[in-house]
mmCIF file as gemmi writes it, N, C-alpha and C atoms, coordinates in Angstrom:
data_model
loop_
_atom_site.group_PDB
_atom_site.id
_atom_site.type_symbol
_atom_site.label_atom_id
_atom_site.label_alt_id
_atom_site.label_comp_id
_atom_site.label_asym_id
_atom_site.label_entity_id
_atom_site.label_seq_id
_atom_site.pdbx_PDB_ins_code
_atom_site.Cartn_x
_atom_site.Cartn_y
_atom_site.Cartn_z
_atom_site.occupancy
_atom_site.B_iso_or_equiv
_atom_site.pdbx_formal_charge
_atom_site.auth_seq_id
_atom_site.auth_asym_id
_atom_site.pdbx_PDB_model_num
ATOM 1 N N . MET Axp A 1 ? -29.15 89.893 3.533 1 0 ? 1 A 1
ATOM 2 C CA . MET Axp A 1 ? -29.863 88.968 4.388 1 0 ? 1 A 1
ATOM 3 C C . MET Axp A 1 ? -28.992 88.661 5.601 1 0 ? 1 A 1
ATOM 4 N N . ALA Axp A 2 ? -29.544 88.829 6.763 1 0 ? 2 A 1
ATOM 5 C CA . ALA Axp A 2 ? -28.821 88.609 8.007 1 0 ? 2 A 1
ATOM 6 C C . ALA Axp A 2 ? -28.813 87.129 8.359 1 0 ? 2 A 1
ATOM 7 N N . THR Axp A 3 ? -27.757 86.698 9.004 1 0 ? 3 A 1
ATOM 8 C CA . THR Axp A 3 ? -27.635 85.299 9.411 1 0 ? 3 A 1
ATOM 9 C C . THR Axp A 3 ? -27.716 85.23 10.922 1 0 ? 3 A 1
ATOM 10 N N . ASP Axp A 4 ? -28.578 84.36 11.392 1 0 ? 4 A 1
ATOM 11 C CA . ASP Axp A 4 ? -28.723 84.158 12.824 1 0 ? 4 A 1
ATOM 12 C C . ASP Axp A 4 ? -27.788 83.02 13.23 1 0 ? 4 A 1
ATOM 13 N N . TYR Axp A 5 ? -26.683 83.377 13.855 1 0 ? 5 A 1
ATOM 14 C CA . TYR Axp A 5 ? -25.697 82.375 14.235 1 0 ? 5 A 1
ATOM 15 C C . TYR Axp A 5 ? -26.116 81.554 15.458 1 0 ? 5 A 1
ATOM 16 N N . ASP Axp A 6 ? -27.132 82.018 16.171 1 0 ? 6 A 1
ATOM 17 C CA . ASP Axp A 6 ? -27.609 81.282 17.333 1 0 ? 6 A 1
ATOM 18 C C . ASP Axp A 6 ? -28.659 80.239 16.968 1 0 ? 6 A 1
ATOM 19 N N . ALA Axp A 7 ? -29.129 80.279 15.734 1 0 ? 7 A 1
ATOM 20 C CA . ALA Axp A 7 ? -30.148 79.325 15.309 1 0 ? 7 A 1
ATOM 21 C C . ALA Axp A 7 ? -29.526 77.942 15.152 1 0 ? 7 A 1
ATOM 22 N N . PRO Axp A 8 ? -30.298 76.889 15.352 1 0 ? 8 A 1
ATOM 23 C CA . PRO Axp A 8 ? -29.766 75.531 15.149 1 0 ? 8 A 1
ATOM 24 C C . PRO Axp A 8 ? -29.299 75.352 13.713 1 0 ? 8 A 1
ATOM 25 N N . ARG Axp A 9 ? -28.208 74.66 13.538 1 0 ? 9 A 1
ATOM 26 C CA . ARG Axp A 9 ? -27.619 74.51 12.209 1 0 ? 9 A 1
ATOM 27 C C . ARG Axp A 9 ? -28.274 73.416 11.391 1 0 ? 9 A 1
ATOM 28 N N . LYS Axp A 10 ? -28.752 72.396 12.036 1 0 ? 10 A 1
ATOM 29 C CA . LYS Axp A 10 ? -29.271 71.255 11.305 1 0 ? 10 A 1
ATOM 30 C C . LYS Axp A 10 ? -30.792 71.364 11.186 1 0 ? 10 A 1
ATOM 31 N N . THR Axp A 11 ? -31.27 71.261 9.968 1 0 ? 11 A 1
ATOM 32 C CA . THR Axp A 11 ? -32.71 71.256 9.745 1 0 ? 11 A 1
ATOM 33 C C . THR Axp A 11 ? -33.107 69.926 9.133 1 0 ? 11 A 1
ATOM 34 N N . ASP Axp A 12 ? -34.369 69.674 9.073 1 0 ? 12 A 1
ATOM 35 C CA . ASP Axp A 12 ? -34.853 68.412 8.507 1 0 ? 12 A 1
ATOM 36 C C . ASP Axp A 12 ? -34.613 68.337 7.007 1 0 ? 12 A 1
ATOM 37 N N . ASP Axp A 13 ? -34.518 69.489 6.332 1 0 ? 13 A 1
ATOM 38 C CA . ASP Axp A 13 ? -34.349 69.495 4.884 1 0 ? 13 A 1
ATOM 39 C C . ASP Axp A 13 ? -32.958 69.022 4.449 1 0 ? 13 A 1
ATOM 40 N N . ASP Axp A 14 ? -31.924 69.468 5.148 1 0 ? 14 A 1
ATOM 41 C CA . ASP Axp A 14 ? -30.573 69.16 4.697 1 0 ? 14 A 1
ATOM 42 C C . ASP Axp A 14 ? -29.889 68.065 5.516 1 0 ? 14 A 1
ATOM 43 N N . SER Axp A 15 ? -30.642 67.344 6.297 1 0 ? 15 A 1
ATOM 44 C CA . SER Axp A 15 ? -30.037 66.269 7.087 1 0 ? 15 A 1
ATOM 45 C C . SER Axp A 15 ? -29.92 65.003 6.24 1 0 ? 15 A 1
ATOM 46 N N . GLU Axp A 16 ? -28.779 64.344 6.354 1 0 ? 16 A 1
ATOM 47 C CA . GLU Axp A 16 ? -28.547 63.088 5.662 1 0 ? 16 A 1
ATOM 48 C C . GLU Axp A 16 ? -28.236 62.024 6.692 1 0 ? 16 A 1
ATOM 49 N N . SER Axp A 17 ? -28.536 60.823 6.355 1 0 ? 17 A 1
ATOM 50 C CA . SER Axp A 17 ? -28.225 59.743 7.278 1 0 ? 17 A 1
ATOM 51 C C . SER Axp A 17 ? -26.734 59.445 7.237 1 0 ? 17 A 1
ATOM 52 N N . ILE Axp A 18 ? -26.229 58.812 8.276 1 0 ? 18 A 1
ATOM 53 C CA . ILE Axp A 18 ? -24.811 58.477 8.341 1 0 ? 18 A 1
ATOM 54 C C . ILE Axp A 18 ? -24.451 57.474 7.251 1 0 ? 18 A 1
ATOM 55 N N . GLU Axp A 19 ? -25.373 56.624 6.875 1 0 ? 19 A 1
ATOM 56 C CA . GLU Axp A 19 ? -25.127 55.656 5.81 1 0 ? 19 A 1
ATOM 57 C C . GLU Axp A 19 ? -24.928 56.359 4.466 1 0 ? 19 A 1
ATOM 58 N N . ALA Axp A 20 ? -25.7 57.392 4.207 1 0 ? 20 A 1
ATOM 59 C CA . ALA Axp A 20 ? -25.554 58.135 2.958 1 0 ? 20 A 1
ATOM 60 C C . ALA Axp A 20 ? -24.213 58.849 2.906 1 0 ? 20 A 1
ATOM 61 N N . LEU Axp A 21 ? -23.757 59.373 4.033 1 0 ? 21 A 1
ATOM 62 C CA . LEU Axp A 21 ? -22.459 60.029 4.073 1 0 ? 21 A 1
ATOM 63 C C . LEU Axp A 21 ? -21.329 59.025 3.871 1 0 ? 21 A 1
ATOM 64 N N . LYS Axp A 22 ? -21.459 57.838 4.434 1 0 ? 22 A 1
ATOM 65 C CA . LYS Axp A 22 ? -20.437 56.805 4.274 1 0 ? 22 A 1
ATOM 66 C C . LYS Axp A 22 ? -20.315 56.345 2.828 1 0 ? 22 A 1
ATOM 67 N N . GLU Axp A 23 ? -21.405 56.362 2.097 1 0 ? 23 A 1
ATOM 68 C CA . GLU Axp A 23 ? -21.363 55.952 0.693 1 0 ? 23 A 1
ATOM 69 C C . GLU Axp A 23 ? -20.602 56.966 -0.16 1 0 ? 23 A 1
ATOM 70 N N . ARG Axp A 24 ? -20.692 58.237 0.207 1 0 ? 24 A 1
ATOM 71 C CA . ARG Axp A 24 ? -20.009 59.268 -0.568 1 0 ? 24 A 1
ATOM 72 C C . ARG Axp A 24 ? -18.516 59.327 -0.289 1 0 ? 24 A 1
ATOM 73 N N . VAL Axp A 25 ? -18.078 58.997 0.92 1 0 ? 25 A 1
ATOM 74 C CA . VAL Axp A 25 ? -16.673 59.075 1.303 1 0 ? 25 A 1
ATOM 75 C C . VAL Axp A 25 ? -16.03 57.708 1.109 1 0 ? 25 A 1
ATOM 76 N N . PRO Axp A 26 ? -14.882 57.619 0.408 1 0 ? 26 A 1
ATOM 77 C CA . PRO Axp A 26 ? -14.223 56.328 0.24 1 0 ? 26 A 1
ATOM 78 C C . PRO Axp A 26 ? -13.704 55.812 1.569 1 0 ? 26 A 1
ATOM 79 N N . ASP Axp A 27 ? -13.726 54.522 1.713 1 0 ? 27 A 1
ATOM 80 C CA . ASP Axp A 27 ? -13.292 53.874 2.938 1 0 ? 27 A 1
ATOM 81 C C . ASP Axp A 27 ? -11.77 53.809 2.952 1 0 ? 27 A 1
ATOM 82 N N . LYS Axp A 28 ? -11.148 54.507 3.896 1 0 ? 28 A 1
ATOM 83 C CA . LYS Axp A 28 ? -9.689 54.533 3.963 1 0 ? 28 A 1
ATOM 84 C C . LYS Axp A 28 ? -9.125 53.266 4.575 1 0 ? 28 A 1
ATOM 85 N N . MET Axp A 29 ? -9.935 52.511 5.238 1 0 ? 29 A 1
ATOM 86 C CA . MET Axp A 29 ? -9.45 51.299 5.882 1 0 ? 29 A 1
ATOM 87 C C . MET Axp A 29 ? -9.682 50.066 5.015 1 0 ? 29 A 1
ATOM 88 N N . SER Axp A 30 ? -10.045 50.266 3.775 1 0 ? 30 A 1
ATOM 89 C CA . SER Axp A 30 ? -10.288 49.123 2.911 1 0 ? 30 A 1
ATOM 90 C C . SER Axp A 30 ? -8.979 48.445 2.551 1 0 ? 30 A 1
ATOM 91 N N . GLY Axp A 31 ? -9.039 47.232 2.048 1 0 ? 31 A 1
ATOM 92 C CA . GLY Axp A 31 ? -7.856 46.453 1.748 1 0 ? 31 A 1
ATOM 93 C C . GLY Axp A 31 ? -7.226 46.771 0.411 1 0 ? 31 A 1
ATOM 94 N N . THR Axp A 32 ? -7.762 47.691 -0.338 1 0 ? 32 A 1
ATOM 95 C CA . THR Axp A 32 ? -7.19 48.024 -1.642 1 0 ? 32 A 1
ATOM 96 C C . THR Axp A 32 ? -5.964 48.901 -1.466 1 0 ? 32 A 1
ATOM 97 N N . VAL Axp A 33 ? -4.974 48.706 -2.306 1 0 ? 33 A 1
ATOM 98 C CA . VAL Axp A 33 ? -3.743 49.478 -2.265 1 0 ? 33 A 1
ATOM 99 C C . VAL Axp A 33 ? -3.777 50.494 -3.379 1 0 ? 33 A 1
ATOM 100 N N . ASP Axp A 34 ? -3.473 51.727 -3.047 1 0 ? 34 A 1
ATOM 101 C CA . ASP Axp A 34 ? -3.441 52.795 -4.04 1 0 ? 34 A 1
ATOM 102 C C . ASP Axp A 34 ? -2.16 52.664 -4.851 1 0 ? 34 A 1
ATOM 103 N N . VAL Axp A 35 ? -2.303 52.584 -6.163 1 0 ? 35 A 1
ATOM 104 C CA . VAL Axp A 35 ? -1.144 52.415 -7.026 1 0 ? 35 A 1
ATOM 105 C C . VAL Axp A 35 ? -0.268 53.659 -6.993 1 0 ? 35 A 1
ATOM 106 N N . GLU Axp A 36 ? -0.859 54.824 -6.955 1 0 ? 36 A 1
ATOM 107 C CA . GLU Axp A 36 ? -0.141 56.092 -6.912 1 0 ? 36 A 1
ATOM 108 C C . GLU Axp A 36 ? 0.005 56.505 -5.453 1 0 ? 36 A 1
ATOM 109 N N . ASP Axp A 37 ? 0.998 55.985 -4.783 1 0 ? 37 A 1
ATOM 110 C CA . ASP Axp A 37 ? 1.211 56.248 -3.373 1 0 ? 37 A 1
ATOM 111 C C . ASP Axp A 37 ? 1.889 57.603 -3.208 1 0 ? 37 A 1
ATOM 112 N N . ALA Axp A 38 ? 1.275 58.489 -2.454 1 0 ? 38 A 1
ATOM 113 C CA . ALA Axp A 38 ? 1.818 59.834 -2.291 1 0 ? 38 A 1
ATOM 114 C C . ALA Axp A 38 ? 3.096 59.832 -1.465 1 0 ? 38 A 1
ATOM 115 N N . ASP Axp A 39 ? 3.241 58.876 -0.556 1 0 ? 39 A 1
ATOM 116 C CA . ASP Axp A 39 ? 4.449 58.82 0.26 1 0 ? 39 A 1
ATOM 117 C C . ASP Axp A 39 ? 5.63 58.233 -0.502 1 0 ? 39 A 1
ATOM 118 N N . ASN Axp A 40 ? 5.374 57.551 -1.593 1 0 ? 40 A 1
ATOM 119 C CA . ASN Axp A 40 ? 6.428 56.891 -2.358 1 0 ? 40 A 1
ATOM 120 C C . ASN Axp A 40 ? 6.216 57.188 -3.842 1 0 ? 40 A 1
ATOM 121 N N . PRO Axp A 41 ? 6.33 58.473 -4.252 1 0 ? 41 A 1
ATOM 122 C CA . PRO Axp A 41 ? 5.92 58.849 -5.605 1 0 ? 41 A 1
ATOM 123 C C . PRO Axp A 41 ? 6.79 58.297 -6.716 1 0 ? 41 A 1
ATOM 124 N N . SER Axp A 42 ? 8.077 58.099 -6.476 1 0 ? 42 A 1
ATOM 125 C CA . SER Axp A 42 ? 8.927 57.68 -7.581 1 0 ? 42 A 1
ATOM 126 C C . SER Axp A 42 ? 9.265 56.199 -7.534 1 0 ? 42 A 1
ATOM 127 N N . GLY Axp A 43 ? 8.608 55.444 -6.71 1 0 ? 43 A 1
ATOM 128 C CA . GLY Axp A 43 ? 8.769 54.003 -6.71 1 0 ? 43 A 1
ATOM 129 C C . GLY Axp A 43 ? 10.04 53.516 -6.055 1 0 ? 43 A 1
ATOM 130 N N . PHE Axp A 44 ? 10.556 54.2 -5.043 1 0 ? 44 A 1
ATOM 131 C CA . PHE Axp A 44 ? 11.737 53.736 -4.332 1 0 ? 44 A 1
ATOM 132 C C . PHE Axp A 44 ? 11.412 52.455 -3.58 1 0 ? 44 A 1
ATOM 133 N N . GLU Axp A 45 ? 12.427 51.629 -3.413 1 0 ? 45 A 1
ATOM 134 C CA . GLU Axp A 45 ? 12.248 50.452 -2.585 1 0 ? 45 A 1
ATOM 135 C C . GLU Axp A 45 ? 12.139 50.907 -1.13 1 0 ? 45 A 1
ATOM 136 N N . LEU Axp A 46 ? 11.277 50.271 -0.386 1 0 ? 46 A 1
ATOM 137 C CA . LEU Axp A 46 ? 11.1 50.642 1.002 1 0 ? 46 A 1
ATOM 138 C C . LEU Axp A 46 ? 12.203 50.037 1.856 1 0 ? 46 A 1
ATOM 139 N N . PRO Axp A 47 ? 12.487 50.618 3.022 1 0 ? 47 A 1
ATOM 140 C CA . PRO Axp A 47 ? 13.527 50.078 3.896 1 0 ? 47 A 1
ATOM 141 C C . PRO Axp A 47 ? 13.236 48.625 4.256 1 0 ? 47 A 1
ATOM 142 N N . GLY Axp A 48 ? 14.276 47.841 4.33 1 0 ? 48 A 1
ATOM 143 C CA . GLY Axp A 48 ? 14.124 46.432 4.654 1 0 ? 48 A 1
ATOM 144 C C . GLY Axp A 48 ? 14.045 45.551 3.432 1 0 ? 48 A 1
ATOM 145 N N . ALA Axp A 49 ? 14.004 46.128 2.248 1 0 ? 49 A 1
ATOM 146 C CA . ALA Axp A 49 ? 13.935 45.338 1.024 1 0 ? 49 A 1
ATOM 147 C C . ALA Axp A 49 ? 15.302 44.721 0.747 1 0 ? 49 A 1
ATOM 148 N N . ASP Axp A 50 ? 15.32 43.546 0.125 1 0 ? 50 A 1
ATOM 149 C CA . ASP Axp A 50 ? 16.56 42.859 -0.19 1 0 ? 50 A 1
ATOM 150 C C . ASP Axp A 50 ? 17.151 43.445 -1.463 1 0 ? 50 A 1
ATOM 151 N N . LEU Axp A 51 ? 18.246 44.179 -1.313 1 0 ? 51 A 1
ATOM 152 C CA . LEU Axp A 51 ? 18.906 44.825 -2.442 1 0 ? 51 A 1
ATOM 153 C C . LEU Axp A 51 ? 20.283 44.229 -2.689 1 0 ? 51 A 1
ATOM 154 N N . SER Axp A 52 ? 20.528 43.012 -2.185 1 0 ? 52 A 1
ATOM 155 C CA . SER Axp A 52 ? 21.856 42.431 -2.285 1 0 ? 52 A 1
ATOM 156 C C . SER Axp A 52 ? 22.229 42.075 -3.72 1 0 ? 52 A 1
ATOM 157 N N . ASP Axp A 53 ? 21.256 41.825 -4.578 1 0 ? 53 A 1
ATOM 158 C CA . ASP Axp A 53 ? 21.559 41.464 -5.963 1 0 ? 53 A 1
ATOM 159 C C . ASP Axp A 53 ? 21.627 42.686 -6.886 1 0 ? 53 A 1
ATOM 160 N N . LEU Axp A 54 ? 21.454 43.87 -6.343 1 0 ? 54 A 1
ATOM 161 C CA . LEU Axp A 54 ? 21.446 45.093 -7.141 1 0 ? 54 A 1
ATOM 162 C C . LEU Axp A 54 ? 22.855 45.667 -7.225 1 0 ? 54 A 1
ATOM 163 N N . GLU Axp A 55 ? 23.302 45.975 -8.434 1 0 ? 55 A 1
ATOM 164 C CA . GLU Axp A 55 ? 24.621 46.557 -8.637 1 0 ? 55 A 1
ATOM 165 C C . GLU Axp A 55 ? 24.454 48.006 -9.072 1 0 ? 55 A 1
ATOM 166 N N . LEU Axp A 56 ? 25.109 48.916 -8.371 1 0 ? 56 A 1
ATOM 167 C CA . LEU Axp A 56 ? 25.002 50.337 -8.663 1 0 ? 56 A 1
ATOM 168 C C . LEU Axp A 56 ? 26.237 50.825 -9.394 1 0 ? 56 A 1
ATOM 169 N N . ASP Axp A 57 ? 26.037 51.648 -10.395 1 0 ? 57 A 1
ATOM 170 C CA . ASP Axp A 57 ? 27.133 52.279 -11.119 1 0 ? 57 A 1
ATOM 171 C C . ASP Axp A 57 ? 27.153 53.752 -10.743 1 0 ? 57 A 1
ATOM 172 N N . VAL Axp A 58 ? 28.162 54.157 -9.984 1 0 ? 58 A 1
ATOM 173 C CA . VAL Axp A 58 ? 28.263 55.521 -9.502 1 0 ? 58 A 1
ATOM 174 C C . VAL Axp A 58 ? 29.613 56.086 -9.93 1 0 ? 58 A 1
ATOM 175 N N . VAL Axp A 59 ? 29.592 57.282 -10.475 1 0 ? 59 A 1
ATOM 176 C CA . VAL Axp A 59 ? 30.824 57.96 -10.86 1 0 ? 59 A 1
ATOM 177 C C . VAL Axp A 59 ? 31.203 58.905 -9.727 1 0 ? 59 A 1
ATOM 178 N N . VAL Axp A 60 ? 32.368 58.69 -9.141 1 0 ? 60 A 1
ATOM 179 C CA . VAL Axp A 60 ? 32.844 59.535 -8.049 1 0 ? 60 A 1
ATOM 180 C C . VAL Axp A 60 ? 33.899 60.473 -8.603 1 0 ? 60 A 1
ATOM 181 N N . LEU Axp A 61 ? 33.657 61.761 -8.46 1 0 ? 61 A 1
ATOM 182 C CA . LEU Axp A 61 ? 34.601 62.778 -8.932 1 0 ? 61 A 1
ATOM 183 C C . LEU Axp A 61 ? 35.512 63.192 -7.785 1 0 ? 61 A 1
ATOM 184 N N . PRO Axp A 62 ? 36.777 63.386 -8.033 1 0 ? 62 A 1
ATOM 185 C CA . PRO Axp A 62 ? 37.674 63.89 -6.988 1 0 ? 62 A 1
ATOM 186 C C . PRO Axp A 62 ? 37.351 65.351 -6.692 1 0 ? 62 A 1
ATOM 187 N N . PRO Axp A 63 ? 37.784 65.852 -5.542 1 0 ? 63 A 1
ATOM 188 C CA . PRO Axp A 63 ? 37.531 67.273 -5.246 1 0 ? 63 A 1
ATOM 189 C C . PRO Axp A 63 ? 38.139 68.165 -6.322 1 0 ? 63 A 1
ATOM 190 N N . GLN Axp A 64 ? 37.41 69.156 -6.733 1 0 ? 64 A 1
ATOM 191 C CA . GLN Axp A 64 ? 37.851 70.083 -7.768 1 0 ? 64 A 1
ATOM 192 C C . GLN Axp A 64 ? 38.797 71.122 -7.165 1 0 ? 64 A 1
ATOM 193 N N . GLU Axp A 65 ? 39.403 71.923 -8.024 1 0 ? 65 A 1
ATOM 194 C CA . GLU Axp A 65 ? 40.36 72.938 -7.589 1 0 ? 65 A 1
ATOM 195 C C . GLU Axp A 65 ? 39.729 73.96 -6.642 1 0 ? 65 A 1
ATOM 196 N N . ASP Axp A 66 ? 38.428 74.257 -6.846 1 0 ? 66 A 1
ATOM 197 C CA . ASP Axp A 66 ? 37.766 75.275 -6.034 1 0 ? 66 A 1
ATOM 198 C C . ASP Axp A 66 ? 36.937 74.678 -4.902 1 0 ? 66 A 1
ATOM 199 N N . GLU Axp A 67 ? 37.246 73.462 -4.482 1 0 ? 67 A 1
ATOM 200 C CA . GLU Axp A 67 ? 36.514 72.793 -3.419 1 0 ? 67 A 1
ATOM 201 C C . GLU Axp A 67 ? 37.465 72.346 -2.311 1 0 ? 67 A 1
ATOM 202 N N . PHE Axp A 68 ? 36.902 72.137 -1.127 1 0 ? 68 A 1
ATOM 203 C CA . PHE Axp A 68 ? 37.661 71.603 -0.001 1 0 ? 68 A 1
ATOM 204 C C . PHE Axp A 68 ? 36.747 70.701 0.808 1 0 ? 68 A 1
ATOM 205 N N . THR Axp A 69 ? 37.333 69.85 1.626 1 0 ? 69 A 1
ATOM 206 C CA . THR Axp A 69 ? 36.556 68.974 2.508 1 0 ? 69 A 1
ATOM 207 C C . THR Axp A 69 ? 36.691 69.498 3.927 1 0 ? 69 A 1
ATOM 208 N N . CYS Axp A 70 ? 35.56 69.857 4.52 1 0 ? 70 A 1
ATOM 209 C CA . CYS Axp A 70 ? 35.55 70.355 5.889 1 0 ? 70 A 1
ATOM 210 C C . CYS Axp A 70 ? 35.929 69.209 6.823 1 0 ? 70 A 1
ATOM 211 N N . MET Axp A 71 ? 36.85 69.453 7.734 1 0 ? 71 A 1
ATOM 212 C CA . MET Axp A 71 ? 37.309 68.418 8.649 1 0 ? 71 A 1
ATOM 213 C C . MET Axp A 71 ? 36.401 68.266 9.86 1 0 ? 71 A 1
ATOM 214 N N . ASN Axp A 72 ? 35.35 69.072 9.938 1 0 ? 72 A 1
ATOM 215 C CA . ASN Axp A 72 ? 34.398 68.943 11.037 1 0 ? 72 A 1
ATOM 216 C C . ASN Axp A 72 ? 33.151 68.174 10.585 1 0 ? 72 A 1
ATOM 217 N N . CYS Axp A 73 ? 32.549 68.561 9.455 1 0 ? 73 A 1
ATOM 218 C CA . CYS Axp A 73 ? 31.328 67.905 8.965 1 0 ? 73 A 1
ATOM 219 C C . CYS Axp A 73 ? 31.612 66.939 7.821 1 0 ? 73 A 1
ATOM 220 N N . PHE Axp A 74 ? 32.835 66.965 7.289 1 0 ? 74 A 1
ATOM 221 C CA . PHE Axp A 74 ? 33.288 66.078 6.216 1 0 ? 74 A 1
ATOM 222 C C . PHE Axp A 74 ? 32.486 66.21 4.932 1 0 ? 74 A 1
ATOM 223 N N . LEU Axp A 75 ? 31.971 67.407 4.675 1 0 ? 75 A 1
ATOM 224 C CA . LEU Axp A 75 ? 31.278 67.693 3.427 1 0 ? 75 A 1
ATOM 225 C C . LEU Axp A 75 ? 32.222 68.423 2.485 1 0 ? 75 A 1
ATOM 226 N N . VAL Axp A 76 ? 32.091 68.146 1.21 1 0 ? 76 A 1
ATOM 227 C CA . VAL Axp A 76 ? 32.877 68.851 0.194 1 0 ? 76 A 1
ATOM 228 C C . VAL Axp A 76 ? 32.138 70.145 -0.115 1 0 ? 76 A 1
ATOM 229 N N . LYS Axp A 77 ? 32.846 71.268 0.081 1 0 ? 77 A 1
ATOM 230 C CA . LYS Axp A 77 ? 32.222 72.576 -0.094 1 0 ? 77 A 1
ATOM 231 C C . LYS Axp A 77 ? 33.073 73.436 -1.01 1 0 ? 77 A 1
ATOM 232 N N . HIS Axp A 78 ? 32.471 74.498 -1.521 1 0 ? 78 A 1
ATOM 233 C CA . HIS Axp A 78 ? 33.154 75.458 -2.378 1 0 ? 78 A 1
ATOM 234 C C . HIS Axp A 78 ? 34.075 76.325 -1.52 1 0 ? 78 A 1
ATOM 235 N N . ARG Axp A 79 ? 35.17 76.793 -2.115 1 0 ? 79 A 1
ATOM 236 C CA . ARG Axp A 79 ? 36.166 77.607 -1.39 1 0 ? 79 A 1
ATOM 237 C C . ARG Axp A 79 ? 35.552 78.874 -0.801 1 0 ? 79 A 1
ATOM 238 N N . SER Axp A 80 ? 34.478 79.357 -1.37 1 0 ? 80 A 1
ATOM 239 C CA . SER Axp A 80 ? 33.839 80.556 -0.833 1 0 ? 80 A 1
ATOM 240 C C . SER Axp A 80 ? 33.224 80.296 0.548 1 0 ? 80 A 1
ATOM 241 N N . GLN Axp A 81 ? 33.045 79.032 0.931 1 0 ? 81 A 1
ATOM 242 C CA . GLN Axp A 81 ? 32.478 78.692 2.231 1 0 ? 81 A 1
ATOM 243 C C . GLN Axp A 81 ? 33.558 78.353 3.26 1 0 ? 81 A 1
ATOM 244 N N . LEU Axp A 82 ? 34.81 78.534 2.902 1 0 ? 82 A 1
ATOM 245 C CA . LEU Axp A 82 ? 35.919 78.271 3.808 1 0 ? 82 A 1
ATOM 246 C C . LEU Axp A 82 ? 36.02 79.381 4.834 1 0 ? 82 A 1
ATOM 247 N N . ASP Axp A 83 ? 35.97 79.007 6.129 1 0 ? 83 A 1
ATOM 248 C CA . ASP Axp A 83 ? 36.097 80 7.186 1 0 ? 83 A 1
ATOM 249 C C . ASP Axp A 83 ? 37.554 80.171 7.573 1 0 ? 83 A 1
ATOM 250 N N . HIS Axp A 84 ? 38.216 79.076 7.892 1 0 ? 84 A 1
ATOM 251 C CA . HIS Axp A 84 ? 39.642 79.144 8.199 1 0 ? 84 A 1
ATOM 252 C C . HIS Axp A 84 ? 40.27 77.775 7.997 1 0 ? 84 A 1
ATOM 253 N N . ASP Axp A 85 ? 41.558 77.807 7.794 1 0 ? 85 A 1
ATOM 254 C CA . ASP Axp A 85 ? 42.308 76.57 7.618 1 0 ? 85 A 1
ATOM 255 C C . ASP Axp A 85 ? 43.055 76.331 8.922 1 0 ? 85 A 1
ATOM 256 N N . GLY Axp A 86 ? 42.431 75.546 9.814 1 0 ? 86 A 1
ATOM 257 C CA . GLY Axp A 86 ? 42.994 75.337 11.135 1 0 ? 86 A 1
ATOM 258 C C . GLY Axp A 86 ? 44.09 74.295 11.153 1 0 ? 86 A 1
ATOM 259 N N . ALA Axp A 87 ? 44.557 73.97 12.371 1 0 ? 87 A 1
ATOM 260 C CA . ALA Axp A 87 ? 45.625 72.982 12.541 1 0 ? 87 A 1
ATOM 261 C C . ALA Axp A 87 ? 45.162 71.598 12.116 1 0 ? 87 A 1
ATOM 262 N N . ASP Axp A 88 ? 43.858 71.321 12.282 1 0 ? 88 A 1
ATOM 263 C CA . ASP Axp A 88 ? 43.313 70.011 11.909 1 0 ? 88 A 1
ATOM 264 C C . ASP Axp A 88 ? 42.903 69.952 10.45 1 0 ? 88 A 1
ATOM 265 N N . GLY Axp A 89 ? 42.858 71.074 9.783 1 0 ? 89 A 1
ATOM 266 C CA . GLY Axp A 89 ? 42.455 71.127 8.383 1 0 ? 89 A 1
ATOM 267 C C . GLY Axp A 89 ? 41.444 72.221 8.155 1 0 ? 89 A 1
ATOM 268 N N . PRO Axp A 90 ? 40.937 72.324 6.935 1 0 ? 90 A 1
ATOM 269 C CA . PRO Axp A 90 ? 39.98 73.396 6.629 1 0 ? 90 A 1
ATOM 270 C C . PRO Axp A 90 ? 38.633 73.189 7.336 1 0 ? 90 A 1
ATOM 271 N N . ILE Axp A 91 ? 38.052 74.278 7.795 1 0 ? 91 A 1
ATOM 272 C CA . ILE Axp A 91 ? 36.753 74.282 8.47 1 0 ? 91 A 1
ATOM 273 C C . ILE Axp A 91 ? 35.824 75.233 7.712 1 0 ? 91 A 1
ATOM 274 N N . CYS Axp A 92 ? 34.603 74.782 7.454 1 0 ? 92 A 1
ATOM 275 C CA . CYS Axp A 92 ? 33.634 75.619 6.719 1 0 ? 92 A 1
ATOM 276 C C . CYS Axp A 92 ? 33.011 76.656 7.648 1 0 ? 92 A 1
ATOM 277 N N . ALA Axp A 93 ? 32.363 77.62 7.05 1 0 ? 93 A 1
ATOM 278 C CA . ALA Axp A 93 ? 31.749 78.72 7.822 1 0 ? 93 A 1
ATOM 279 C C . ALA Axp A 93 ? 30.616 78.226 8.711 1 0 ? 93 A 1
ATOM 280 N N . GLU Axp A 94 ? 29.874 77.223 8.284 1 0 ? 94 A 1
ATOM 281 C CA . GLU Axp A 94 ? 28.764 76.703 9.088 1 0 ? 94 A 1
ATOM 282 C C . GLU Axp A 94 ? 29.273 76.03 10.356 1 0 ? 94 A 1
ATOM 283 N N . CYS Axp A 95 ? 30.358 75.262 10.242 1 0 ? 95 A 1
ATOM 284 C CA . CYS Axp A 95 ? 30.883 74.559 11.411 1 0 ? 95 A 1
ATOM 285 C C . CYS Axp A 95 ? 31.581 75.485 12.379 1 0 ? 95 A 1
ATOM 286 N N . SER Axp A 96 ? 32.148 76.574 11.904 1 0 ? 96 A 1
ATOM 287 C CA . SER Axp A 96 ? 32.849 77.5 12.792 1 0 ? 96 A 1
ATOM 288 C C . SER Axp A 96 ? 31.88 78.431 13.524 1 0 ? 96 A 1
ATOM 289 N N . ALA Axp A 97 ? 30.66 78.506 13.079 1 0 ? 97 A 1
ATOM 290 C CA . ALA Axp A 97 ? 29.675 79.409 13.705 1 0 ? 97 A 1
ATOM 291 C C . ALA Axp A 97 ? 29.164 78.886 15.016 1 0 ? 97 A 1
C-alpha cells in the first residue's frame, strides 16, 4: 500500500482535543515532588545543606611502594605513569604531554 506524503496528516477520525491530550500526559509543573529523583539517585545532600554536625570517618593510606605523587597535578599515580623525575619532582605522562 502506497503512502501519500502530500496528503493532510490530520483527519476527523483520529483528532483529539487538547484537553484529552493534557489528561493523558502528567503535569510536569505540578507541586508534587518525585520521590525517586533521577538527578539525585543515591540521596546525596544537595549543595548548601548544613553538614557541620556530620562526622566523617575516612581511612587515608600513605603512598604505596609502586606509587608517586605528580608535582604538577598532585595526583597519586602508579609508577607505570611516571614520565620523568624532574628537578621539581616526579611528573606523570599526562602532565608532560
